[in-house]
N, C-alpha and C positions, 0 to 999 in steps of 0.2 A: 855637467850633468843636468839634463832638463828635468822638468817636474815629473814626467812619466817615468823616467829612469829612477828618480828618487822614490817614487811611490812603489815601484816594483821592488826596489832594494828593501824598503821598509816592510814589505809583505813577508819576507823571509821564506818565500816559496823556492824550492829547488827547481832545477831545469825541468824535471819530469812533471812536477806539480804545476809549474807555469804553463807548460805545453797543454796539460789537461784543462787548465783554466781557460786558455785561449780556445780550445776545441769546444768546450761547453758554452763559452760566451757567444759563440757564433750561432748557437741554437736558441738562445733566449729570445723571447718574443716581446719586443718593445720594452717599455719601462713599466708596464702595468704590474708585473710580478714584483719588481723592485719596489714600486710604490706601495703595493699592498703589504709587502714584508716590513717595510720601514714605518708603516703607520703605527706599529706597536712600540710603545716607549720601552717595554722590556727588551725587545730585540735590539733597539738602538743602544740601550745600556750594555747589553751583552757584547755587542760589536765593539763599543768603546772599551769595555773591560779587556777584551782580547787584544785590541789595538795592535801594537807592534811586537807583542809577545806571543808565546805559544802557551795555551792554557788547556789543561785536561778537563774532561767533563766534570770530574769530581771537584776541581777547583772552582769551576763556574757554579756548580750546585751550592757549594759552601758559601761563596761570595754573595749569591742572591737568595740564600736560604730557601731554596726550592728543591722539590724532589727531582730525581733523575728523569722521570717521564715528562714532566713539564719542561725541563731544560732541553731535553732531546727534541721536543716539538719545536721549540724556538730555534735551536741549532739547525734543525732540518730545514726550516723556512729560510734561514740565512744562507744555508748551503745551496738550496735550490735557486736562490736569487744571485748566487755567485759572489756573496760578500765574504764568505769564509770557506775554508776547505779543511777536511780532516786529514791529518797525517799520522804516521805511527807515533809521533811525539805528542800529539794533541791538536787542538784547533788553531788555525792560523788565519789571519785576515788576508784576503786576496788584494790585488791592486784596486779592484772596485771598492772593497771594504775600506782600505786605507784612504782612498780618494773621498769616500763618503765622510769619514771621520774628519779629514782635513778641511772639507768644504762645508761642513754643517756644524752649527753650534748645537750640541746635545744638551 
């Protein structure tokens, strides 16, 4: 299993979510959105907290002691940059999100 396959497996995305991720990733323009998103230490910490797990908005709010409005703003930014995806079970890191975690010291 190569590194990309391992990252995809760690993301816990099902086939439909993975297909949606690939469709959306074709539309992302360069690295500027990803760069702006990850300039925030809060968003980097949220991504690391989600990691290879599935976390609800409530769990994330509790862990960071922030209200839902603040957390949803950060989750929205991470989702737009394709680092996370929302599923019926909660938030999951995408292959891009897992790759960021593995390749960056937070």
